[in-house]
C-alpha positions as CSV (number, residue, x, y, z in Angstrom):
1,M,100.6,204.2,119.7
2,T,98.7,204.1,123.0
3,A,98.8,200.6,125.0
4,P,94.9,199.9,124.3
5,R,95.1,200.5,121.2
6,A,98.0,198.3,120.4
7,L,96.1,195.5,122.4
8,A,93.1,195.3,120.0
9,I,95.5,194.8,117.5
10,L,97.5,192.5,118.4
11,R,93.6,190.5,119.8
12,W,92.0,190.7,116.6
13,G,95.3,190.4,114.9
14,A,95.1,187.1,116.3
15,V,91.5,185.9,115.3
16,A,92.5,187.4,112.2
17,L,95.5,184.5,111.9
18,L,93.5,182.0,113.8
19,L,90.8,182.4,110.8
20,I,93.1,182.6,108.2
21,L,94.6,179.1,110.1
22,L,91.0,177.4,110.0
23,A,90.6,178.8,106.6
24,L,93.9,177.1,105.1
25,D,93.1,173.4,107.4
26,L,89.4,173.8,105.4
27,A,91.1,174.6,102.1
28,F,93.9,171.9,102.6
29,P,93.0,168.9,105.3
30,P,95.6,166.8,106.6
31,P,96.3,164.0,103.9
32,L,94.6,160.5,106.1
33,P,95.1,157.9,104.6
34,A,91.3,156.1,104.1
35,A,90.6,153.6,106.1
36,G,91.8,150.1,104.8
37,D,94.1,150.3,103.0
38,H,95.8,147.5,104.6
39,A,97.2,144.5,102.8
40,T,95.6,141.5,104.4
41,L,97.2,139.0,106.1
42,V,96.2,135.5,106.5
43,T,97.6,133.6,109.6
44,A,97.5,130.1,111.1
45,R,96.1,130.1,114.5
46,D,98.7,130.9,116.9
47,G,99.6,134.0,114.5
48,K,102.5,132.6,111.6
49,P,102.0,134.0,108.5
50,L,100.4,131.9,105.9
51,R,99.4,134.4,102.8
52,A,99.0,137.7,103.1
53,F,98.0,139.8,99.6
54,A,99.3,143.4,99.0
55,D,96.9,146.6,98.8
56,A,95.7,147.8,95.8
57,G,99.0,149.6,95.0
58,G,101.0,146.3,95.4
59,V,102.2,147.6,99.1
60,W,102.7,144.7,102.2
61,R,101.8,147.2,104.9
62,H,99.5,145.3,108.0
63,P,97.9,147.7,111.3
64,A,100.0,148.5,113.9
65,T,99.3,150.8,117.5
66,E,101.5,150.8,120.1
67,A,100.2,148.5,121.7
68,S,100.4,145.5,119.0
69,V,104.1,146.1,118.9
70,S,106.8,145.2,121.1
71,P,107.7,148.0,123.6
72,L,111.3,147.3,123.3
73,Y,110.7,148.8,119.5
74,I,108.8,151.7,120.8
75,E,111.4,152.7,123.5
76,A,114.4,152.6,120.6
77,L,112.0,154.5,117.9
78,L,111.6,157.1,120.8
79,A,114.8,157.4,122.0
80,Y,116.3,157.6,118.3
81,E,114.5,159.3,116.5
82,D,112.4,161.8,118.7
83,R,112.9,161.4,122.6
84,W,110.6,164.7,122.7
85,F,107.6,163.3,120.9
86,R,105.4,163.0,123.8
87,H,104.9,166.8,124.7
88,H,106.2,168.9,122.1
89,P,103.1,170.4,119.5
90,G,104.1,168.6,116.7
91,V,107.6,170.7,115.7
92,N,110.7,170.8,118.1
93,P,112.1,174.0,117.6
94,V,115.7,173.3,120.1
95,A,116.5,170.6,117.7
96,L,115.8,172.2,114.5
97,L,117.6,174.5,115.2
98,R,120.5,172.4,116.2
99,A,120.4,170.9,113.0
100,T,120.0,173.9,110.8
101,W,123.6,175.4,112.8
102,Q,125.4,172.1,112.4
103,A,124.1,172.4,108.4
104,A,125.8,175.4,108.1
105,S,128.6,175.6,109.9
106,S,129.4,171.5,108.1
107,R,127.7,172.2,105.1
108,R,126.2,169.0,105.5
109,I,123.8,167.1,107.7
110,V,125.1,165.8,110.4
111,S,121.4,165.5,112.1
112,G,118.3,165.9,111.2
113,G,116.1,167.8,112.9
114,S,112.4,165.9,111.8
115,T,110.3,165.0,114.6
116,L,107.9,162.1,114.4
117,T,105.0,163.9,113.5
118,M,107.3,165.6,110.6
119,Q,108.2,161.6,109.5
120,V,104.8,161.4,109.2
121,A,103.6,163.9,107.7
122,R,106.2,163.9,104.9
123,I,105.2,159.6,104.7
124,L,101.8,160.9,103.7
125,E,102.5,164.2,101.4
126,P,106.0,163.8,100.0
127,H,108.2,166.4,99.1
128,R,111.8,167.4,98.0
129,R,114.4,168.1,100.5
130,T,113.8,172.1,100.2
131,P,113.3,174.3,102.5
132,L,109.9,175.0,101.3
133,G,109.4,171.2,101.4
134,K,110.7,171.7,104.7
135,F,108.0,174.9,105.7
136,R,105.5,172.5,104.4
137,Q,106.2,169.7,106.0
138,I,106.3,171.5,109.5
139,L,103.0,173.0,108.3
140,R,102.0,169.7,108.0
141,A,103.2,168.5,111.2
142,L,101.1,171.0,113.1
143,Q,97.7,170.0,111.2
144,L,98.4,166.3,112.1
145,E,99.0,167.3,115.7
146,A,95.9,169.9,116.3
147,H,93.9,166.6,114.6
148,L,94.9,163.8,115.9
149,S,96.2,162.5,119.2
150,K,99.8,161.2,120.1
151,A,98.4,157.8,120.0
152,Q,96.8,158.0,116.4
153,I,100.6,159.7,115.1
154,L,101.9,157.2,116.5
155,A,100.2,154.4,115.1
156,L,100.6,156.0,111.6
157,Y,104.3,156.1,111.8
158,L,104.2,152.1,112.7
159,E,102.1,151.4,109.9
160,R,103.6,153.8,107.1
161,A,107.4,154.1,107.9
162,P,109.5,153.0,105.0
163,F,111.2,149.8,104.9
164,G,113.0,149.0,101.6
165,G,111.1,148.0,98.7
166,T,107.0,147.1,99.0
167,I,107.2,146.8,102.5
168,E,105.7,149.7,104.8
169,G,105.2,149.5,108.6
170,V,107.1,147.8,111.4
171,E,104.5,144.7,111.5
172,A,104.8,144.1,107.6
173,A,108.7,144.6,108.2
174,S,109.2,142.4,111.1
175,W,107.6,139.4,108.9
176,A,108.9,140.1,105.8
177,Y,112.7,140.4,107.3
178,L,112.2,137.8,110.8
179,G,109.6,136.0,110.3
180,K,107.9,136.9,113.9
181,P,105.7,139.0,115.5
182,A,106.3,142.9,115.8
183,A,105.4,142.0,119.2
184,R,108.3,139.6,119.4
185,L,111.3,141.7,119.1
186,S,114.1,140.6,120.4
187,H,116.4,144.2,121.9
188,A,118.8,143.2,118.7
189,E,116.2,142.8,116.6
190,A,114.0,146.2,118.2
191,A,117.1,148.6,117.2
192,L,117.4,147.3,113.9
193,L,113.7,147.9,113.0
194,A,113.7,151.1,114.6
195,V,116.7,152.7,112.6
196,L,115.8,150.5,109.2
197,P,113.6,153.9,107.9
198,Q,116.2,156.0,107.9
199,A,117.8,154.5,104.8
200,P,115.9,151.7,103.8
201,T,117.4,151.2,100.8
202,R,120.7,151.5,102.0
203,L,120.2,149.7,105.1
204,R,118.5,146.7,103.8
205,P,119.6,143.2,106.5
206,D,118.6,141.2,103.3
207,R,120.8,142.7,100.7
208,E,123.8,144.6,102.9
209,P,124.2,143.0,107.0
210,E,126.7,145.1,107.5
211,A,125.7,148.1,107.2
212,A,122.3,147.2,108.8
213,R,124.7,145.8,111.7
214,R,126.3,149.2,112.1
215,A,123.0,150.8,112.1
216,R,122.1,148.6,114.4
217,D,124.7,149.4,116.8
218,K,124.4,152.8,116.6
219,V,121.2,152.7,118.5
220,L,121.7,150.4,120.9
221,A,125.0,152.1,122.1
222,R,122.5,155.5,122.5
223,M,120.4,153.1,124.2
224,A,122.8,152.3,126.8
225,S,124.1,155.8,127.1
226,S,120.9,157.4,127.6
227,G,120.2,154.3,130.3
228,R,117.4,153.6,128.7
229,W,118.7,149.7,128.6
230,S,121.3,147.8,130.8
231,R,124.8,147.8,129.2
232,A,124.4,143.7,130.0
233,E,121.2,143.7,127.5
234,V,123.1,146.0,125.3
235,D,125.9,143.6,125.7
236,D,124.1,140.1,124.5
237,A,122.1,142.4,121.4
238,R,125.5,142.9,119.6
239,I,126.6,139.4,119.9
240,E,123.0,138.7,118.1
241,P,124.1,138.7,114.0
242,V,122.2,140.7,111.6
243,V,120.5,137.6,110.0
244,A,117.1,138.2,107.4
245,R,115.2,136.2,105.3
246,A,115.1,136.8,101.4
247,L,112.2,138.5,101.0
248,Q,109.2,136.3,99.7
249,P,105.5,136.6,100.7
250,P,104.6,134.1,103.0
251,L,102.9,131.1,100.7
252,S,101.4,128.4,102.6
253,A,97.6,127.3,102.9
254,A,97.3,129.9,99.8
255,L,93.9,128.2,98.3
256,L,92.4,128.3,102.1
257,A,94.1,132.3,102.4
258,E,92.2,133.2,99.0
259,R,89.2,131.7,99.7
260,L,88.9,133.5,103.4
261,R,90.0,136.5,102.0
262,A,87.3,136.4,99.6
263,R,85.1,135.9,102.0
264,D,85.7,138.8,103.9
265,P,87.2,141.3,101.9
266,G,87.5,144.3,104.1
267,A,89.4,142.2,106.6
268,T,92.8,143.3,107.1
269,R,93.8,140.4,109.7
270,I,92.0,136.8,109.1
271,V,92.7,134.5,111.9
272,S,92.7,130.9,110.5
273,S,92.5,127.2,112.4
274,I,95.5,125.6,110.2
275,D,98.4,124.4,112.6
276,A,100.8,125.8,110.6
277,A,103.8,123.7,111.0
278,L,101.7,120.9,110.3
279,Q,101.1,122.9,107.0
280,R,104.2,123.0,105.9
281,T,104.8,119.5,106.7
282,L,102.0,118.1,105.2
283,E,102.5,120.1,101.9
284,E,105.9,119.1,101.7
285,R,104.6,115.1,102.4
286,L,101.9,116.2,99.1
287,R,104.2,117.7,97.1
288,A,106.5,114.1,97.4
289,H,104.2,112.1,97.2
290,V,102.6,113.3,93.9
291,G,105.9,113.5,92.1
292,P,106.5,110.4,90.3
293,L,102.7,110.2,89.4
294,P,101.7,111.0,85.9
295,E,101.7,114.5,84.7
296,R,99.3,116.8,85.2
297,T,98.2,114.7,88.5
298,S,97.3,117.2,91.7
299,A,95.6,116.6,94.8
300,A,94.1,118.0,97.7
301,L,94.2,117.0,102.0
302,L,92.1,118.0,104.7
303,V,92.7,117.4,107.9
304,V,90.1,118.5,110.6
305,D,90.4,118.2,114.5
306,N,86.8,116.0,115.5
307,A,86.2,118.0,118.3
308,S,85.9,121.2,116.4
309,M,85.5,120.3,113.0
310,E,88.6,123.0,112.9
311,A,90.9,122.4,109.9
312,R,94.3,122.2,111.1
313,A,95.8,121.9,107.2
314,Y,94.0,122.3,103.9
315,I,96.0,122.0,101.2
316,G,93.8,122.4,97.2
317,T,96.5,121.8,95.1
318,A,99.4,119.9,94.7
319,A,101.7,122.9,93.4
320,F,99.7,126.4,93.4
321,G,100.3,128.3,90.6
322,D,101.3,125.3,88.4
323,R,99.4,125.7,85.1
324,A,100.2,122.3,83.8
325,R,98.2,120.8,87.1
326,L,95.4,123.5,87.2
327,G,97.4,124.8,90.6
328,H,94.6,127.2,91.1
329,V,91.9,124.8,91.3
330,D,90.8,124.2,94.6
331,M,89.6,120.7,94.9
332,V,89.1,120.3,98.5
333,R,85.9,122.4,97.8
334,A,85.2,121.3,94.0
335,W,82.3,118.8,92.7
336,R,84.3,115.3,92.2
337,S,82.3,112.0,92.2
338,P,82.9,109.9,95.0
339,G,83.5,106.6,94.0
340,S,82.4,104.6,97.0
341,T,83.4,106.9,99.5
342,L,79.4,106.7,100.6
343,K,78.8,102.9,101.6
344,P,79.8,103.3,105.6
345,F,76.4,105.4,105.7
346,V,74.3,103.5,103.8
347,Y,75.3,100.0,106.0
348,G,75.2,102.6,108.7
349,M,71.7,103.7,107.9
350,A,70.9,99.6,107.4
351,L,72.2,99.3,110.5
352,D,69.4,101.8,112.1
353,D,66.9,100.3,109.9
354,G,67.1,96.9,111.6
355,L,67.4,95.7,108.7
356,V,71.2,94.2,109.5
357,H,73.9,93.8,111.7
358,A,77.7,93.5,111.7
359,Q,77.3,89.8,110.4
360,S,74.3,89.7,108.3
361,L,74.5,87.9,105.0
362,L,75.0,89.4,101.8
363,V,75.3,87.6,98.4
364,D,78.3,89.5,95.9
365,A,76.8,87.9,92.8
366,P,75.6,89.0,89.7
367,Q,72.3,90.6,90.1
368,S,70.0,92.7,88.6
369,F,68.6,95.9,90.2
370,G,65.7,96.8,88.0
371,G,68.0,96.7,84.6
372,Y,71.0,97.6,86.7
373,R,73.7,95.3,86.7
374,P,76.9,96.4,89.1
375,G,80.1,94.4,89.0
376,N,83.1,94.6,91.2
377,F,86.2,96.8,90.6
378,D,88.1,93.1,90.0
379,A,85.1,92.3,87.9
380,A,85.1,88.8,90.9
381,F,82.5,88.0,92.8
382,N,82.7,86.7,96.7
383,G,79.4,85.0,96.9
384,P,78.4,84.9,100.8
385,V,79.9,87.8,102.5
386,S,79.0,89.4,105.9
387,V,77.9,93.2,106.2
388,A,81.6,93.8,107.8
389,D,83.2,91.6,104.3
390,A,81.4,93.8,102.1
391,L,82.2,96.9,103.9
392,R,86.1,96.0,104.3
393,L,86.3,95.2,100.6
394,S,84.2,97.7,99.5
395,L,82.0,95.2,97.4
396,N,79.5,96.8,95.0
397,V,76.7,94.4,94.3
398,P,76.0,94.1,98.4
399,A,76.3,97.8,98.6
400,V,73.5,98.2,95.7
401,D,71.7,95.9,97.5
402,I,71.1,97.8,100.8
403,L,71.0,101.2,99.0
404,D,68.3,99.4,97.3
405,R,66.1,98.6,100.6
406,V,67.2,101.6,102.3
407,G,66.0,103.8,99.1
408,P,68.2,105.9,96.9
409,A,66.3,109.1,97.8
410,R,65.8,108.6,101.2
411,F,69.4,108.2,101.5
412,A,70.3,110.9,99.5
413,A,68.0,113.1,102.0
414,R,69.8,111.8,105.2
415,L,73.1,113.3,103.6
416,D,71.9,116.2,103.0
417,H,70.3,116.7,106.0
418,A,73.6,116.4,108.1
419,G,75.5,118.5,105.1
420,I,76.4,115.8,102.9
421,G,75.4,117.5,99.5
422,L,75.0,115.9,96.8
423,R,74.7,116.9,92.8
424,F,73.0,115.1,90.5
425,P,72.7,116.0,87.0
426,R,69.7,118.2,85.8
427,G,66.5,116.3,85.7
428,S,67.3,113.5,87.5
429,R,67.3,112.2,90.3
430,P,69.4,109.7,93.1
431,N,69.2,106.1,92.4
432,L,71.3,103.5,92.9
433,A,74.1,104.5,91.2
434,L,75.4,107.2,93.8
435,I,76.2,105.0,95.9
436,L,79.0,103.3,93.6
437,G,79.8,107.1,92.8
438,G,77.1,108.4,91.0
439,T,76.9,111.6,92.0
440,G,78.7,114.7,93.0
441,A,80.4,115.4,96.4
442,R,82.6,117.5,98.4
443,L,86.6,116.6,99.7
444,E,85.1,119.0,102.8
445,D,81.6,117.5,103.0
446,L,82.9,113.6,102.8
447,V,84.8,114.7,106.0
448,G,82.0,116.1,107.9
449,A,80.3,112.7,106.9
450,H,83.5,110.8,107.9
451,A,84.5,112.8,111.0
452,A,80.7,111.6,112.4
453,L,81.7,108.0,112.8
454,S,84.3,109.4,115.3
455,R,81.6,111.6,117.1
456,G,78.6,109.5,118.1
457,G,77.1,109.9,114.5
458,T,77.1,113.7,114.3
459,A,78.3,115.2,111.2
460,G,79.5,118.4,110.9
461,R,80.5,121.0,108.8
462,V,84.2,121.7,108.7
463,R,85.4,125.4,110.3
464,Y,88.0,127.1,109.1
465,T,88.6,130.0,111.5
466,P,87.8,130.0,114.8
467,A,84.9,131.8,114.2
468,D,83.0,130.1,112.1
469,P,79.8,129.5,113.8
470,V,79.7,125.1,114.9
471,V,76.8,123.6,112.5
472,E,76.4,119.8,113.5
473,R,73.4,117.4,112.4
474,R,73.1,113.6,113.2
475,L,73.7,111.3,110.4
476,L,73.6,107.8,111.9
477,S,72.6,106.9,115.4
478,P,75.9,106.3,118.1
479,G,75.8,102.9,118.2
480,A,75.1,102.6,113.9
481,A,78.1,104.9,113.8
482,W,80.4,103.1,116.6
483,I,79.6,99.6,115.1
484,V,80.7,101.0,111.3
485,H,83.8,102.6,112.9
486,E,84.9,99.8,114.5
487,V,84.7,98.0,110.9
488,L,86.6,100.3,109.3
489,A,89.1,100.3,112.0
490,A,89.7,96.3,112.0
491,N,91.1,96.5,108.4
492,P,94.3,96.5,108.6
493,R,96.8,98.8,107.0
494,P,97.6,97.7,103.0
495,G,100.8,95.0,103.3
496,E,101.2,95.3,107.2
497,R,100.8,92.6,109.3
498,D,100.1,92.3,112.8
499,D,102.9,90.2,113.7
500,T,105.4,92.3,112.1
501,F,104.6,95.7,112.7
502,D,104.0,97.7,116.5
503,A,101.4,99.3,115.9
504,G,100.3,99.7,119.7
505,R,100.9,103.3,119.9
506,R,99.3,104.1,116.6
507,P,96.3,105.6,116.6
508,R,93.3,103.2,115.8
509,V,91.6,104.8,112.2
510,A,88.7,103.7,110.2
511,W,89.4,104.0,106.5
512,K,87.7,103.8,103.0
513,T,88.9,104.4,99.7
514,G,86.9,105.2,96.5
515,T,87.5,105.4,92.5
516,S,85.7,107.2,90.5
517,Y,84.2,105.3,86.9
518,G,87.5,105.9,84.5
519,F,90.0,106.4,87.2
520,R,89.4,110.1,87.2
521,D,89.4,110.3,91.5
522,A,91.3,108.4,94.0
523,W,89.9,109.4,97.3
524,A,90.9,108.3,100.8
525,L,89.0,108.7,104.2
526,G,90.0,107.7,107.3
527,T,88.9,109.2,110.9
528,S,90.3,108.5,114.4
529,R,89.9,109.6,118.1
530,R,90.6,112.8,117.5
531,Y,91.4,113.5,113.6
532,T,89.6,113.4,110.5
533,V,91.6,113.0,107.1
534,G,90.6,113.0,103.4
535,V,92.8,112.8,100.6
536,W,91.9,113.4,96.7
537,V,94.0,113.1,93.8
538,G,93.3,112.8,90.6
539,R,93.5,115.7,87.7
540,P,91.6,118.9,88.1
541,D,90.3,118.8,84.1
542,G,88.9,115.3,85.2
543,T,91.1,113.0,82.6
544,P,91.7,109.6,83.7
545,L,94.9,108.4,85.2
546,P,94.7,104.6,84.6
547,G,95.8,102.7,86.8
548,Q,95.6,105.0,89.6
549,Y,92.6,104.0,92.2
550,G,91.6,104.6,96.3
551,A,93.9,102.1,97.4
552,V,96.8,102.3,95.1
553,T,97.3,106.1,94.9
554,A,95.7,107.9,98.0
555,L,95.3,105.7,100.5
556,P,99.4,105.1,101.3
557,L,99.5,109.6,101.9
558,L,96.5,109.2,104.2
559,F,98.5,106.9,106.4
560,E,101.5,109.5,105.6
561,V,99.6,112.2,107.1
562,F,98.0,110.0,110.4
563,D,101.8,109.5,111.0
564,S,102.1,113.0,111.1
565,L,99.9,114.1,112.9
566,P,100.3,114.7,116.6
567,R,99.7,112.1,118.9
568,Q,98.7,112.1,123.1
569,A,97.7,109.2,125.3
570,G,95.4,107.6,124.1
571,D,95.1,107.6,120.7
572,A,95.6,103.9,119.9
573,V,92.7,103.2,122.2
574,G,89.8,102.4,121.0
575,L,86.3,104.4,120.8
576,P,84.8,103.7,124.1
577,Q,81.7,101.6,123.5
578,P,78.3,102.7,123.7
579,A,76.0,100.5,125.5
580,T,73.4,99.8,122.5
581,V,75.8,97.8,121.1
582,T,76.4,94.0,122.2
583,A,78.3,91.1,120.9
584,R,76.0,88.2,119.9
585,A,77.2,84.8,118.6
586,V,75.1,84.5,114.8
587,C,74.9,81.8,112.5
588,W,74.2,81.7,108.9
589,P,72.8,81.1,106.2
590,L,69.4,82.4,108.6
591,G,72.0,85.3,110.0
592,T,69.6,85.5,113.4
593,A,71.5,84.4,117.0
594,A,73.3,81.3,117.0
595,D,71.3,80.0,120.7
596,A,68.1,80.7,119.0
597,Q,68.1,78.4,116.1
598,P,67.2,74.4,116.0
599,E,70.0,71.9,115.9
600,G,71.5,71.5,112.5
601,A,70.4,75.0,111.3
602,C,73.5,76.8,112.0
603,Q,75.9,76.2,109.5
604,R,78.5,79.0,109.9
605,R,79.1,80.7,113.3
606,L,80.1,84.3,113.4
607,D,80.5,87.3,116.3
608,A,78.9,89.9,115.3
609,W,78.0,93.8,117.0
610,V,74.0,93.6,117.4
611,L,72.8,97.0,117.5
612,D,69.6,97.3,120.3
613,G,69.7,94.3,121.3
614,A,68.1,93.0,117.3
615,V,69.3,90.6,115.8
616,P,67.5,90.8,112.2
617,P,67.6,87.5,110.0
618,T,69.1,87.0,106.8
619,L,67.5,89.4,104.4
620,P,64.8,88.2,101.6
621,E,65.9,87.0,98.5
622,R,64.5,89.7,95.4
623,D,62.4,88.1,92.5
624,V,61.3,84.9,94.4
625,R,58.8,83.2,92.1
626,R,57.1,81.4,95.8
627,W,57.9,83.0,99.0
628,G,59.6,80.6,102.1
629,A,61.1,80.6,104.5
630,G,64.5,80.2,105.8
631,L,63.9,78.0,108.3
632,E,61.7,74.9,106.6
633,R,60.6,72.2,109.4
634,I,59.7,69.3,107.4
635,E,58.4,65.7,108.4
636,V,61.0,63.1,107.6
637,D,60.9,59.4,108.1
638,V,63.2,58.6,110.8
639,D,64.4,55.1,109.1
640,S,64.4,56.3,106.0
641,G,65.8,60.2,105.6
642,Q,62.7,60.9,103.2
643,R,60.8,63.8,103.5
644,L,56.9,63.1,104.0
645,G,53.6,64.7,103.5
646,A,50.1,65.1,104.5
647,D,49.2,62.5,102.3
648,C,51.4,59.3,102.7
649,P,49.3,55.7,102.7
650,A,52.3,54.1,103.7
651,P,52.9,54.0,107.7
652,H,55.9,55.5,108.5
653,R,57.9,56.2,111.7
654,R,57.6,60.5,111.6
655,G,60.6,62.7,113.1
656,V,60.7,66.6,112.3
657,R,64.2,67.9,110.7
658,H,64.7,71.3,110.1
659,V,66.5,73.1,106.5
660,A,68.0,76.3,106.9
661,R,68.1,77.5,103.1
662,W,70.8,79.4,101.7
663,P,69.9,82.7,99.5
664,A,70.0,80.7,95.8
665,L,72.5,83.0,94.7
666,A,75.4,81.8,97.0
667,S,75.1,78.3,95.2
668,P,78.0,78.5,93.2
669,W,80.1,79.2,96.4
670,L,79.1,76.5,98.8
671,T,80.9,73.8,99.8
672,A,79.3,70.2,98.7
673,S,78.3,69.6,102.8
674,E,76.6,72.6,102.8
675,R,74.5,72.4,99.8
676,A,73.8,69.0,100.9
677,A,72.9,70.1,104.3
678,A,70.1,73.0,102.6
679,R,68.8,70.7,100.4
680,L,65.2,69.4,101.0
681,P,65.0,65.8,101.6
682,P,64.1,63.6,98.6
683,L,60.2,62.8,98.8
684,A,58.5,59.4,100.1
685,P,57.3,57.6,97.1
686,D,53.9,57.2,98.2
687,C,53.4,60.8,98.9
688,A,51.8,62.8,96.8
689,D,53.7,66.0,95.7
690,D,53.2,68.9,98.3
691,G,54.5,71.9,96.3
692,R,57.8,72.7,98.1
693,A,60.5,71.7,95.4
694,G,59.1,74.5,93.7
695,A,59.7,77.4,96.4
696,I,64.0,77.0,95.7
697,A,64.8,80.7,94.2
698,M,66.1,80.2,91.2
699,H,67.9,83.4,88.7
700,I,68.9,82.9,85.3
701,E,72.6,84.2,84.7
702,G,73.8,85.2,81.7
703,V,71.6,87.3,80.4
704,N,69.8,90.6,81.7
705,D,66.1,90.6,81.9
706,G,65.4,93.2,79.3
707,A,68.8,93.3,77.3
708,L,69.5,94.0,73.8
709,L,72.1,91.7,72.1
710,L,74.4,92.6,69.0
711,R,76.3,90.9,66.9
712,A,80.0,91.8,67.1
713,P,81.4,93.6,64.5
714,G,81.6,91.9,60.4
715,S,80.0,88.7,62.7
716,L,77.8,86.5,60.6
717,Q,76.7,84.8,64.0
718,G,74.4,85.4,66.9
719,P,75.8,86.0,70.0
720,R,77.0,83.2,72.0
721,L,75.8,83.4,75.7
722,A,76.4,80.2,78.5
723,L,73.1,80.6,80.8
724,R,73.1,79.1,84.1
725,A,69.9,78.2,86.5
726,V,71.7,79.5,89.7
727,G,70.2,77.8,92.9
728,A,68.8,74.7,91.1
729,E,68.5,71.4,91.9
730,G,68.5,68.3,90.3
731,E,68.4,68.4,85.7
732,V,66.8,72.4,84.2
733,Q,64.6,71.9,81.2
734,W,65.4,75.2,78.8
735,L,62.8,76.8,76.7
736,L,62.7,79.4,74.8
737,N,59.7,80.5,73.2
738,G,58.1,77.9,74.7
739,R,60.6,75.4,72.6
740,W,62.6,72.7,74.3
741,V,66.2,73.4,73.7
742,G,68.3,71.8,76.0
743,A,69.0,70.3,79.8
744,T,71.6,71.3,82.3
745,R,72.0,69.8,86.0
746,G,72.3,72.2,88.8
747,S,74.3,75.4,87.7
748,Q,75.8,74.3,85.1
749,P,76.2,76.3,82.1
750,L,74.0,76.1,78.7
751,W,75.4,77.5,75.9
752,R,73.7,79.4,73.0
753,E,73.8,81.4,70.0
754,F,70.8,83.7,69.2
755,G,70.9,84.0,65.9
756,E,67.5,84.8,64.9
757,P,66.2,88.6,65.6
758,G,63.5,89.4,67.3
759,R,62.0,89.2,71.0
760,Q,63.0,86.0,72.9
761,Q,61.5,84.6,76.1
762,L,63.7,81.9,77.9
763,T,62.7,79.8,80.7
764,A,64.1,77.3,83.0
765,L,62.6,74.9,85.3
766,A,64.0,72.8,87.9
767,E,62.6,69.2,88.8
768,G,61.7,70.4,91.5
769,G,59.2,72.5,90.4
770,A,61.2,75.8,90.4
771,W,61.4,78.2,87.5
772,A,62.2,81.6,86.2
773,S,61.8,83.5,83.0
774,L,62.7,86.7,81.7
775,A,63.0,88.3,78.1
776,F,65.7,89.9,75.6
777,D,65.6,91.4,72.4
778,V,68.3,90.0,69.1
779,A,69.0,93.1,67.5
780,R,69.0,92.2,63.4
781,G,71.8,92.1,61.5
782,P,73.3,93.6,58.5
783,S,72.0,90.8,56.4
784,D,68.5,90.5,58.3
């Protein structure tokens, strides 16, 4: 055969071979894995795993590249498995021939001839250990080298090498066995993970630590003999014991991890804002706290950094996976009745509106607001109270009074604008009951709102990853937020006295509790300079927990959390006082500045925080028949002290006296001297009636306007009531349907049985001319 003909045959033969290889490559493409078939790992802010989610096949596999793992591991892996990896085309002929010769001469496998690329080919396409299987593995290795770069092939091995059980890849193995990322491996750990895929079942360090140690030391010996690691480094590595954790997937902040994964289902690694150590500590504290509580009790907890609004701890349930406690329900974002936790904001809005200051006089007494008659948690009333005390004591009637003046629809709209959504029954509107929990709210929104008290009045949406957007809205002015914060922070921890406990290093916490109707939800919210914490305790199914309420059930856990938070210098120092806030001395009952009141008008003196220099007077009373100023200027006879009118024929030495009037509803709680000081002097006998006595505000207590009275079951007698004319002075005449039925003095009770069914009109007439009237119905009994 001539040389030209031979060259032509070779040339066309090569072309034909290439075409055949190309056709085979197209017909049998490399079995590359689908993109995104990794497990999902949710980590804390420092990279520590919180919870891992296996892929669709139940395999734990995390992304890894040469740059993301320790260089020590790459060195150990290539030196032990394939030191010529960077240079061969996928197959190392020398290694294959050596392995074949050793196997033939020893009649057993002495060393492997597979390259790292060939191992990747076998991982992607498993086959039997036969000559045909080996040949197919070689072809796939050549094919991988033709399609992928060395970095891509190495990444496939780093992600998919078997490490025992359902764990694949060095990153998943490092977390599973060592509890750390593959980027922070020691020499000993790198050697261990490099050899483990050789026999992942036989060398599993959690089951066979001694076998794993011997295999690791073999890698270390090779690293020393090759000069890649120094003898000192290897000797130190040999000393390190093989200690592996039990193969248990991380499970911390489980419900948050589930939430973040659902929000970004394609992500393989989600970095949250959670502090891993704090999260674990608080999970243990919460479990211990809930343990003694009634069965099926759950709890939720949220800790937020005020500066960034990032969550540092998130516990959505007391026992994740516990069926009895409905441990799959995330109570951080569940809608529940907020109890009294919204009260700080209605007082803050009243401050901003100029309605009140911190020591404005309110009256905690039975009142009816358009038919709505709230009571207090302990069923008792306190009479005259300040705004600060009403908020600290969480009194219901003053809060409803303030909300009625602010406007429930406006209040709900302000909260909604600031990101605190409220949920009302379909078809209903915001009403006065919302301030006592007659609405739905979420723990995460309440935490974002209470954070405003430490953030100059700016509420924020809680962020769960550093990438979450910053969403902030103005809720209160800086001054109003500061005053409310100071009022709540001045409330001592229950059971502690300032002269007994050294609280000098503790952060100042402005805290508020709440309990929903029927003991279904117990709340505690608190905010300091650095953190805001929210606690909920209850049953996710909404069944009551009798005797468990905010101050008893949730508040102790709140303070345990604050005592567990990291501290810095200055945490115990109060928030800086805004320039819009000043301290003023005020007097009751007028509520205005002490230095602006005439002599004798100041019956109680208090120190108040005021906003923008405004000192608003005591709020006007409701249902007053005739308007009367809180301060009355009266002409009196200097000698007798009697009141003088315009028409007094007899000569008198006239003088002036000022009378500061208390709200009528406060009368039962006043001292005798306070009542005397607020009473009008008697009119001089020669003076014509000036009508001032009729301006007294008087209220009927004991029955509501528009009420329906029912007989007790099985009783033949009608309802029996104790009626009082609150605010009355002197003798009071009682009329029922225009007929006289009795007389009392002052606020003494009139006992009356209402046996006749139908509409009843009740009127009380005070001797000074003041009066009050209301109507109610008495239901018919079985014999009527």
